[in-house]
MDTraj code that builds the backbone (N, CA, C; nanometers):
import mdtraj as md
import numpy as np

residues = "GLN VAL GLN LEU VAL GLU SER GLY GLY GLY LEU VAL GLN ALA GLY GLY SER LEU ARG LEU SER CYS ALA ALA SER GLY ARG THR PHE SER SER TYR HIS MET GLY TRP PHE ARG GLN ALA PRO GLY LYS GLU ARG ALA PHE VAL ALA ALA ILE SER TRP SER GLY GLY SER THR TYR TYR ALA ASP SER VAL LYS GLY ARG PHE THR ILE SER ARG ASP ASN ALA LYS ASN THR VAL TYR LEU GLN LEU ASN SER LEU LYS PRO GLU ASP THR ALA VAL TYR TYR CYS ASN ALA MET ARG ALA VAL GLY PHE THR THR THR PRO LEU TYR ASP SER TRP GLY GLN GLY THR GLN VAL THR VAL SER SER".split()
xyz = np.array([
    [8.9640, 11.3286, 11.6330],
    [9.0971, 11.2798, 11.6624],
    [9.1704, 11.2499, 11.5319],
    [9.3032, 11.2481, 11.5411],
    [9.3880, 11.2165, 11.4277],
    [9.4633, 11.0876, 11.4571],
    [9.4560, 10.9951, 11.3650],
    [9.5308, 10.8715, 11.3764],
    [9.6073, 10.8490, 11.2468],
    [9.7383, 10.8327, 11.2585],
    [9.8248, 10.8129, 11.1440],
    [9.8961, 10.6794, 11.1575],
    [9.8918, 10.6007, 11.0522],
    [9.9536, 10.4690, 11.0529],
    [10.0506, 10.4584, 10.9367],
    [10.1788, 10.4398, 10.9689],
    [10.2830, 10.4268, 10.8681],
    [10.3054, 10.2797, 10.8332],
    [10.3405, 10.2546, 10.7079],
    [10.3693, 10.1194, 10.6636],
    [10.4599, 10.1245, 10.5414],
    [10.5101, 10.0091, 10.5013],
    [10.5889, 9.9988, 10.3801],
    [10.7382, 9.9869, 10.3995],
    [10.7851, 9.9978, 10.5224],
    [10.9277, 9.9863, 10.5482],
    [10.9765, 9.8444, 10.5294],
    [11.1077, 9.8287, 10.5337],
    [11.1665, 9.6976, 10.5170],
    [11.3168, 9.7042, 10.5106],
    [11.3764, 9.5918, 10.4766],
    [11.5213, 9.5796, 10.4639],
    [11.5582, 9.5747, 10.3165],
    [11.6437, 9.6663, 10.2741],
    [11.6879, 9.6718, 10.1351],
    [11.8377, 9.6962, 10.1288],
    [11.8972, 9.6624, 10.0160],
    [12.0380, 9.6896, 9.9928],
    [12.0573, 9.8321, 9.9446],
    [12.1760, 9.8851, 9.9646],
    [12.2075, 10.0189, 9.9160],
    [12.1775, 10.0288, 9.7671],
    [12.1147, 10.1394, 9.7282],
    [12.0749, 10.1584, 9.5898],
    [11.9344, 10.1128, 9.5597],
    [11.8717, 10.0452, 9.6541],
    [11.7372, 9.9951, 9.6355],
    [11.6313, 10.0993, 9.6616],
    [11.5052, 10.0561, 9.6538],
    [11.3918, 10.1473, 9.6676],
    [11.2847, 10.0898, 9.7592],
    [11.2086, 10.1787, 9.8196],
    [11.0926, 10.1443, 9.9001],
    [10.9866, 10.2508, 9.8805],
    [10.8614, 10.2152, 9.9044],
    [10.7529, 10.3119, 9.9027],
    [10.6789, 10.3049, 10.0354],
    [10.6852, 10.4125, 10.1114],
    [10.6192, 10.4200, 10.2402],
    [10.4808, 10.4814, 10.2259],
    [10.3889, 10.4378, 10.3110],
    [10.2534, 10.4905, 10.3111],
    [10.2173, 10.5413, 10.4494],
    [10.1385, 10.6464, 10.4535],
    [10.0867, 10.7020, 10.5775],
    [9.9368, 10.7163, 10.5607],
    [9.8620, 10.6318, 10.6290],
    [9.7167, 10.6332, 10.6206],
    [9.6593, 10.7135, 10.7361],
    [9.5745, 10.8099, 10.7051],
    [9.5162, 10.8978, 10.8054],
    [9.3678, 10.8700, 10.8220],
    [9.3243, 10.8656, 10.9470],
    [9.1824, 10.8448, 10.9771],
    [9.1147, 10.9716, 11.0253],
    [9.1866, 11.0806, 11.0345],
    [9.1320, 11.2057, 11.0823],
    [9.0310, 11.2666, 10.9871],
    [8.9453, 11.3502, 11.0421],
    [8.8436, 11.4174, 10.9628],
    [8.9069, 11.5235, 10.8740],
    [8.8508, 11.5426, 10.7574],
    [8.8966, 11.6413, 10.6588],
    [9.0476, 11.6335, 10.6344],
    [9.0943, 11.5146, 10.6016],
    [9.2354, 11.4918, 10.5746],
    [9.2881, 11.5838, 10.4658],
    [9.2079, 11.6079, 10.3638],
    [9.2535, 11.6862, 10.2500],
    [9.2815, 11.8322, 10.2835],
    [9.2436, 11.8777, 10.4018],
    [9.2661, 12.0163, 10.4423],
    [9.4027, 12.0394, 10.5058],
    [9.4801, 11.9341, 10.5254],
    [9.6059, 11.9440, 10.5985],
    [9.7274, 11.9245, 10.5091],
    [9.8294, 12.0074, 10.5333],
    [9.9618, 11.9784, 10.4806],
    [10.0152, 11.8572, 10.5572],
    [10.0960, 11.7759, 10.4923],
    [10.1494, 11.6557, 10.5554],
    [10.2996, 11.6475, 10.5354],
    [10.3646, 11.5741, 10.6247],
    [10.5088, 11.5599, 10.6143],
    [10.5593, 11.4285, 10.6686],
    [10.6841, 11.3992, 10.6337],
    [10.7531, 11.2809, 10.6820],
    [10.8745, 11.3221, 10.7645],
    [10.8998, 11.2465, 10.8702],
    [11.0156, 11.2644, 10.9565],
    [11.0823, 11.1290, 10.9749],
    [11.2064, 11.1298, 11.0209],
    [11.2729, 11.0044, 11.0498],
    [11.3639, 11.0195, 11.1708],
    [11.3871, 10.9074, 11.2372],
    [11.4728, 10.9056, 11.3543],
    [11.5658, 10.7854, 11.3461],
    [11.6939, 10.8128, 11.3332],
    [11.7955, 10.7093, 11.3286],
    [11.8378, 10.6727, 11.4702],
    [11.8966, 10.5548, 11.4889],
    [11.9407, 10.5141, 11.6230],
    [12.0346, 10.6164, 11.6853],
    [12.0033, 10.6588, 11.8072],
    [12.0866, 10.7540, 11.8781],
    [12.0768, 10.8968, 11.8287],
    [11.9858, 10.9246, 11.7363],
    [11.9716, 11.0585, 11.6793],
    [11.8343, 11.1167, 11.7098],
    [11.8229, 11.2479, 11.6954],
    [11.6950, 11.3150, 11.7122],
    [11.6100, 11.2979, 11.5878],
    [11.4795, 11.3108, 11.6047],
    [11.3897, 11.3029, 11.4917],
    [11.4165, 11.4196, 11.3964],
    [11.4249, 11.3914, 11.2670],
    [11.4595, 11.4923, 11.1681],
    [11.3553, 11.5000, 11.0573],
    [11.3377, 11.6188, 11.0047],
    [11.2450, 11.6414, 10.8942],
    [11.2976, 11.5781, 10.7666],
    [11.2067, 11.5229, 10.6866],
    [11.2435, 11.4606, 10.5601],
    [11.1777, 11.5296, 10.4412],
    [11.0448, 11.5409, 10.4431],
    [10.9732, 11.5966, 10.3287],
    [10.8352, 11.6435, 10.3707],
    [10.7780, 11.7362, 10.2936],
    [10.6438, 11.7870, 10.3206],
    [10.5700, 11.8101, 10.1904],
    [10.4372, 11.8064, 10.1977],
    [10.3528, 11.8283, 10.0814],
    [10.2304, 11.9080, 10.1233],
    [10.1890, 12.0025, 10.0392],
    [10.0750, 12.0865, 10.0707],
    [9.9445, 12.0082, 10.0629],
    [9.8386, 12.0693, 10.1128],
    [9.7092, 12.0000, 10.1195],
    [9.6596, 11.9541, 9.9828],
    [9.6895, 12.0311, 9.8792],
    [9.6446, 11.9979, 9.7446],
    [9.7450, 11.9123, 9.6685],
    [9.8666, 11.9000, 9.7219],
    [9.9720, 11.8293, 9.6526],
    [10.0496, 11.9160, 9.5561],
    [10.0176, 12.0448, 9.5495],
    [10.0804, 12.1335, 9.4539],
    [10.2190, 12.1811, 9.4914],
    [10.2541, 12.1732, 9.6188],
    [10.3846, 12.2181, 9.6657],
    [10.4510, 12.1092, 9.7474],
    [10.5809, 12.0925, 9.7279],
    [10.6588, 11.9965, 9.8057],
    [10.7874, 12.0605, 9.8533],
    [10.8447, 12.0027, 9.9579],
    [10.9679, 12.0539, 10.0152],
    [11.0446, 11.9375, 10.0752],
    [11.1779, 11.9342, 10.0526],
    [11.2594, 11.8223, 10.0961],
    [11.3819, 11.8677, 10.1739],
    [11.4243, 11.7832, 10.2663],
    [11.5521, 11.8044, 10.3313],
    [11.6632, 11.7854, 10.2283],
    [11.7720, 11.8593, 10.2436],
    [11.8819, 11.8510, 10.1478],
    [11.9375, 11.7092, 10.1357],
    [11.9344, 11.6349, 10.2434],
    [11.9927, 11.5020, 10.2446],
    [11.9182, 11.4017, 10.1573],
    [11.7926, 11.4314, 10.1240],
    [11.7123, 11.3369, 10.0460],
    [11.6653, 11.3937, 9.9131],
    [11.6869, 11.5205, 9.8898],
    [11.6395, 11.5844, 9.7670],
    [11.7003, 11.5173, 9.6441],
    [11.6150, 11.4855, 9.5486],
    [11.6578, 11.4180, 9.4284],
    [11.6476, 11.2670, 9.4369],
    [11.6313, 11.2147, 9.5577],
    [11.6198, 11.0703, 9.5776],
    [11.4820, 11.0287, 9.6275],
    [11.4202, 11.1120, 9.7116],
    [11.2893, 11.0815, 9.7685],
    [11.1821, 11.1677, 9.7028],
    [11.0606, 11.1137, 9.6932],
    [10.9484, 11.1870, 9.6372],
    [10.8262, 11.1695, 9.7263],
    [10.7683, 11.2806, 9.7695],
    [10.6476, 11.2761, 9.8506],
    [10.5265, 11.3020, 9.7615],
    [10.4179, 11.2309, 9.7875],
    [10.2950, 11.2480, 9.7113],
    [10.1769, 11.2160, 9.8014],
    [10.0566, 11.2438, 9.7529],
    [9.9388, 11.2138, 9.8338],
    [9.8206, 11.1807, 9.7456],
    [9.7282, 11.1046, 9.8022],
    [9.6035, 11.0689, 9.7375],
    [9.4941, 11.0986, 9.8384],
    [9.4330, 11.2151, 9.8259],
    [9.3331, 11.2572, 9.9237],
    [9.2094, 11.1676, 9.9238],
    [9.1782, 11.1083, 9.8102],
    [9.0645, 11.0179, 9.8032],
    [9.0863, 10.8948, 9.8897],
    [9.2125, 10.8586, 9.9113],
    [9.2476, 10.7437, 9.9941],
    [9.2984, 10.7839, 10.1318],
    [9.2983, 10.9129, 10.1617],
    [9.3485, 10.9636, 10.2901],
    [9.4900, 10.9123, 10.3183],
    [9.5742, 10.9149, 10.2168],
    [9.7066, 10.8562, 10.2277],
    [9.8143, 10.9468, 10.1698],
    [9.9278, 10.9533, 10.2396],
    [10.0474, 11.0226, 10.1929],
    [10.1558, 10.9183, 10.1692],
    [10.2318, 10.9362, 10.0624],
    [10.3350, 10.8402, 10.0262],
    [10.4728, 10.9048, 10.0282],
    [10.5736, 10.8213, 10.0473],
    [10.7116, 10.8649, 10.0337],
    [10.7864, 10.7584, 9.9548],
    [10.8243, 10.7934, 9.8330],
    [10.9020, 10.7039, 9.7491],
    [11.0494, 10.7260, 9.7777],
    [11.1173, 10.6217, 9.8211],
    [11.2588, 10.6288, 9.8560],
    [11.3392, 10.5547, 9.7497],
    [11.4196, 10.6273, 9.6740],
    [11.5049, 10.5691, 9.5718],
    [11.6517, 10.5915, 9.6060],
    [11.7370, 10.5133, 9.5431],
    [11.8819, 10.5257, 9.5628],
    [11.9176, 10.5292, 9.7109],
    [11.8633, 10.4369, 9.7845],
    [11.8797, 10.4364, 9.9294],
    [12.0247, 10.4152, 9.9707],
    [12.0613, 10.4821, 10.0789],
    [12.1943, 10.4744, 10.1364],
    [12.1848, 10.4219, 10.2790],
    [12.2916, 10.3630, 10.3319],
    [12.2880, 10.3151, 10.4702],
    [12.2492, 10.4238, 10.5700],
    [12.2869, 10.5480, 10.5444],
    [12.2524, 10.6569, 10.6345],
    [12.1041, 10.6926, 10.6336],
    [12.0268, 10.6334, 10.5422],
    [11.8821, 10.6517, 10.5414],
    [11.8130, 10.5598, 10.6414],
    [11.8871, 10.4688, 10.7010],
    [11.8309, 10.3764, 10.7987],
    [11.7723, 10.4537, 10.9162],
    [11.6444, 10.4315, 10.9436],
    [11.5743, 10.5040, 11.0492],
    [11.4317, 10.4535, 11.0583],
    [11.3634, 10.4970, 11.1633],
    [11.2196, 10.4789, 11.1723],
    [11.1551, 10.6026, 11.1112],
    [11.0654, 10.5831, 11.0173],
    [11.0018, 10.6932, 10.9465],
    [10.8611, 10.7172, 10.9995],
    [10.8299, 10.8437, 11.0268],
    [10.7017, 10.8851, 11.0817],
    [10.6364, 10.9898, 10.9919],
    [10.5048, 10.9970, 10.9973],
    [10.4346, 11.1044, 10.9286],
    [10.3593, 11.1905, 11.0295],
    [10.3267, 11.3113, 10.9889],
    [10.2540, 11.4045, 11.0739],
    [10.1943, 11.5128, 10.9848],
    [10.0953, 11.5834, 11.0375],
    [10.0470, 11.7023, 10.9695],
    [10.1513, 11.8128, 10.9860],
    [10.1524, 11.9095, 10.8942],
    [10.2494, 12.0178, 10.8951],
    [10.1806, 12.1529, 10.9056],
    [10.2477, 12.2476, 10.9682],
    [10.1956, 12.3834, 10.9785],
    [10.2113, 12.4597, 10.8479],
    [10.3135, 12.4247, 10.7716],
    [10.3405, 12.4908, 10.6448],
    [10.4305, 12.4021, 10.5612],
    [10.4472, 12.4368, 10.4350],
    [10.5351, 12.3646, 10.3445],
    [10.6405, 12.4607, 10.2908],
    [10.7661, 12.4327, 10.3233],
    [10.8768, 12.5109, 10.2705],
    [10.9324, 12.6162, 10.3647],
    [10.8466, 12.6769, 10.4449],
    [10.8909, 12.7837, 10.5340],
    [10.9346, 12.7294, 10.6692],
    [10.8626, 12.6303, 10.7202],
    [10.8978, 12.5665, 10.8464],
    [10.8955, 12.4153, 10.8296],
    [10.9562, 12.3463, 10.9249],
    [10.9543, 12.2008, 10.9268],
    [10.8945, 12.1512, 11.0583],
    [10.7987, 12.2250, 11.1087],
    [10.7371, 12.1969, 11.2375],
    [10.6125, 12.1114, 11.2217],
    [10.6061, 11.9974, 11.2910],
    [10.4849, 11.9156, 11.2834],
    [10.3689, 11.9824, 11.3546],
    [10.2482, 11.9486, 11.3143],
    [10.1295, 12.0103, 11.3705],
    [10.0860, 11.9451, 11.5015],
    [10.0982, 11.8148, 11.5093],
    [10.0508, 11.7419, 11.6263],
    [10.1654, 11.6927, 11.7144],
    [10.1378, 11.6882, 11.8452],
    [10.2387, 11.6445, 11.9410],
    [10.2557, 11.4930, 11.9438],
    [10.1523, 11.4212, 11.9079],
    [10.1568, 11.2758, 11.9134],
    [10.2142, 11.2172, 11.7848],
    [10.2794, 11.1019, 11.8004],
    [10.3402, 11.0314, 11.6883],
    [10.2928, 10.8873, 11.6867],
    [10.2879, 10.8290, 11.5687],
    [10.2506, 10.6899, 11.5555],
    [10.3679, 10.5980, 11.5820],
    [10.3525, 10.4728, 11.5438],
    [10.4574, 10.3740, 11.5649],
    [10.5713, 10.3889, 11.4654],
    [10.5443, 10.4481, 11.3518],
    [10.6449, 10.4616, 11.2484],
    [10.6658, 10.3309, 11.1738],
    [10.7500, 10.3359, 11.0709],
    [10.7843, 10.2165, 10.9963],
    [10.9355, 10.2127, 10.9767],
    [10.9951, 10.0979, 11.0013],
    [11.1399, 10.0831, 11.0002],
    [11.1931, 10.0657, 10.8588],
    [11.2914, 10.1474, 10.8242],
    [11.3645, 10.1334, 10.6990],
    [11.5090, 10.1006, 10.7335],
    [11.5569, 9.9894, 10.6841],
    [11.6942, 9.9479, 10.7081],
    [11.7641, 9.9265, 10.5749],
    [11.8751, 9.9959, 10.5548],
    [11.9501, 9.9881, 10.4302],
    [12.0866, 9.9278, 10.4600],
    [12.1146, 9.8153, 10.3999],
    [12.2410, 9.7469, 10.4199],
    [12.3408, 9.7864, 10.3118],
    [12.4690, 9.7766, 10.3448],
    [12.5751, 9.8092, 10.2498],
    [12.6362, 9.6852, 10.1889],
])
top = md.Topology()
chain = top.add_chain()
for i, resn in enumerate(residues, 1):
    res = top.add_residue(resn, chain, resSeq=i)
    for name in ("N", "CA", "C"):
        top.add_atom(name, md.element.get_by_symbol(name[0]), res)
traj = md.Trajectory(xyz[None], top)
């Protein structure tokens, strides 16, 4: 089974930073591409960023490119998302999932989602 737990969200002012973590308990975590998604109030869940199994390739949504950085530590079974220069429109619940590919598609691998972590950016 795969279990993903997101953490690190919070309330910050515009221009601030946060670091989100996604801890995975699934077997052979290092074999999977991983990604982050977010869902704002009244909006559909949207792709944010992805990283290959080795960490050698990354891909970002245009809305966050240059501000967010995805990384991973396979020894800790954890994927991170560094959020810098935050804007009010970044306010959303952030989720992680395994990915089918990095750069070509933005499709999550698993149908189930965790609780996510809330990011709120005030103006």
